[in-house]
N, C-alpha and C positions, 0 to 999 in steps of 0.2 A: 588147855590151863588148868592146872589141879588147885583147888584152893583148902588152906589148911587145913588139918583136922580140927574136928570137934565146931565146925560151924554152925550154931544155930539152926532153926527155923530163917525162913526169911530168906532165903539165899539168892532166890530171884531177884529182889531188891539189888543186891549188889553186882548181881548177875548188868541186872537191867545199866545201873550206876559206871559201873567198868568200861560197857561197849562204849555210854556216853563219853565218860568221859579221858576218852584215844580221842576223840574228835582235835583238842591242843594239837595231840603227837603229833596226829595224820595228817596235819592240815603245815606242819611244821615240813616234813619232811616231803608235802607234795610245793611245797614254796619252789624248788629249782625247777621244776618241770612247768609251772604255770607262766614264769619267765619267762620262757621259751613262747607259750601257746597266750597273746591279747585275747580277750573277751571276742567273743564271735562276734558283736557288734563294733567292734573297730572296724575303721576304712579297708584297711590293709590286714586283715587276721592275718588267715591261713596263708592268704595269695602267698605271700611273701615268707612263709616260711621253711626252712634246710629242705620237709620232706615236701612237703606242700600234696598231702596226697591224703584219700579218703579209702577208709579199709574196711572190709568184713567186720563184724560183731566179733567173730571168732577168730583173727588172726591166729596164724602159728604161733607156737609157742606161748598161747596167752596165758597167764598167773593171776589172773584174773578171773575167778569161779562167776563173780557176783554178772561179769556182761557178757552174758549168752544170748542167742537168741532162746524169744519165751520159745515158740513151738516145737511140738515136740517129731511135727508131720515131717513126712518126706517131702510135702508140696509146698512149695515157695510160693509167699505171701505174693501176691497180687495189686497189679494198680487197683482195676474196677474193684478191690476192698476198703476204698480209702471214700470218707464221703461227707454230706454235707450234714450242719447241723440244722434244727427247723427258723436256726437266724440267721442262717450263708454261712456261718464259721465252721472251720476243719473239726472233724468230733477226733478227739484224738483217743486211744486204747492203747491196749497191745497190742492191736490190731495194730494201728499205725507203725507200730516203733518195729515189728515182724517185716512189713511192706517197704520202710524205710533199711532197714540189713540186708530185705532180697533184693532190691533196686542198687547198694554200695557192693554188694557182693559179685554183682552180673553183669558188672562196666568195666571201662578200664583203669586205672588209677589216675585220677586228675585233681585239680584243688576244688577245694570244699563249694566258689564259688561256682564253675564249671559243671560240678553233679549238680547243683543246683540248680540254673537252667537246661541243663540235661533231663532233669526232675520236673519239674513245672513242663518243658514242652510234653512231654510222656501224658501226664495226668491231667492234660488238661480236658482231656476227651471222658471222665472222668467224675471232675471238679469243675464248678463252677466261679469264680467269685463273688465274697472273698477269700473263700476257702483258696483256692487256688495260689492268690500270693502267699499264704499264713505259708503252704507247704511247701512254697521252695523255701521260704525261708527257715519252718520248717528242717528242711534237709539243711542247708547253711552251718545252722547250726550246730546239726546231728553229725555231718561230715567232718569237721571242725570237732566235735570233742570226739570221735571215730581219733583222731588226724594226735591231738593229743592227749588222749587215754595210750596208744599207743607209742610216745613221749615216755611215758612214764614204766611205762610196761618196759623199754633198753633200761632201763636206772637196774641196774644191780641189784639179786633179789636180798632178801633180808639175811644177814649172819645165820648159822648153821646154830646158833646157840638161842635162835629165837622159838619160844616154843610156838607151835604150828596154828594155836586158836588165838594167839596175839597175832602170830601176819594176818591171818586169815579176817579178824577184824581190822587189823591195820588198810591192808587191803580196800572191805568192806566203806571206808571211810572215805577212802584213798577217792575212790568210784563215784562214790555218792558226792563228794565237793567242788570233783571236776564237771560232775551233771549239775549241779547246781550251777555253779559259773559259765556255761556254753547254755543251757535251755534254759535257766531257768525254774522256778519254783514252782508253779501250775505245769510245766509242761513234763519237767519232773517229776511228778507226783502221777500224773496221768501215762507216763510211761512208764512208769519205773514203780512207783506207792507200795502197793502190793508185793509184790515181786522184793524187794528192799524190806519189810516190813517179816517177809516169811525166813529172808538170809540172817537176821535179827535175832527171828525164834530161837531158830536153825545154828545158831550160834551159842545160845544164853544155854539152850538144851544141852546142847554136845557139851557145857561147859559144869553142867548143873551133873551131867554120866559122869565126867575125869573125878568127881570129889572123891579123894577116899577116906575112907572112917564112918562113912552114913552108911544106918541102918537100911534095909528094902523100906522101910514104912518111911524115913526121914525122906529117901530119895525121891518116892512116886510122892508124898505131899509137899515138895517141889514142883514135880516137874505139872503136878495137878493147878499147881499156884500160877505157875507158869505160864499155862492152859489159858488160865483164865484172864489174863494179862491180853490176850491174841484175838481178834476175831475169829469164828469158825473159817473162815474162809484161808483165813491164812496159813492158817493150823493146818487145815489139809492140803492146803498148794506146799507148805517143806514137807508134808509127809509124803506127798509125790515125786517130790524131787529128790526126799530121800532113794527113794528104791533102785 
């Protein structure tokens, strides 16, 4: 999305503010889909939905670039990569999400509750309680989230007059809102935190590069200021994803 000519220094602040400001808009668009998908903690959540199916993290026709498996390895993650923390709870990380993605992609379509039961049975060789119970609950939530994401993806694409930058920001906000609803803040941060930061950084960087009328020095100053706003590992992750 191009900003007007003549915008002075510190436009990165506007970039960041612009992305955050779209949250309300994205939540409004998301409301229609969310009505069809009760919170994962409700007693009759995705089990009574019209689709009632768990999907892989990257189904055909995916419109969200944000929700693809984190691993670029040709070898799928396996259940033996799940582990207990010192206090016995399930260790949450990007690897945990890769395991969930791999399991969903390898098993027949079913309700989140059925998938979770299958996941618990398979994981009991690698986990003990309370981590085993937490893993089953996580799969219930994650499979319901994937179903809800599929419902949102079935909605009409943005109108052709919506600029790609705006559409991308809206998509990220929609996916983030679904993660918050079905997974909760703590799990969302563990599974998606650094990835979402990298995506926001990449969108802000793209926005800076699209501004017309800046000198090379102005653009470089804005890019440098943007880099300073994010942890080094986030900037490096965004760079790897762009290759």
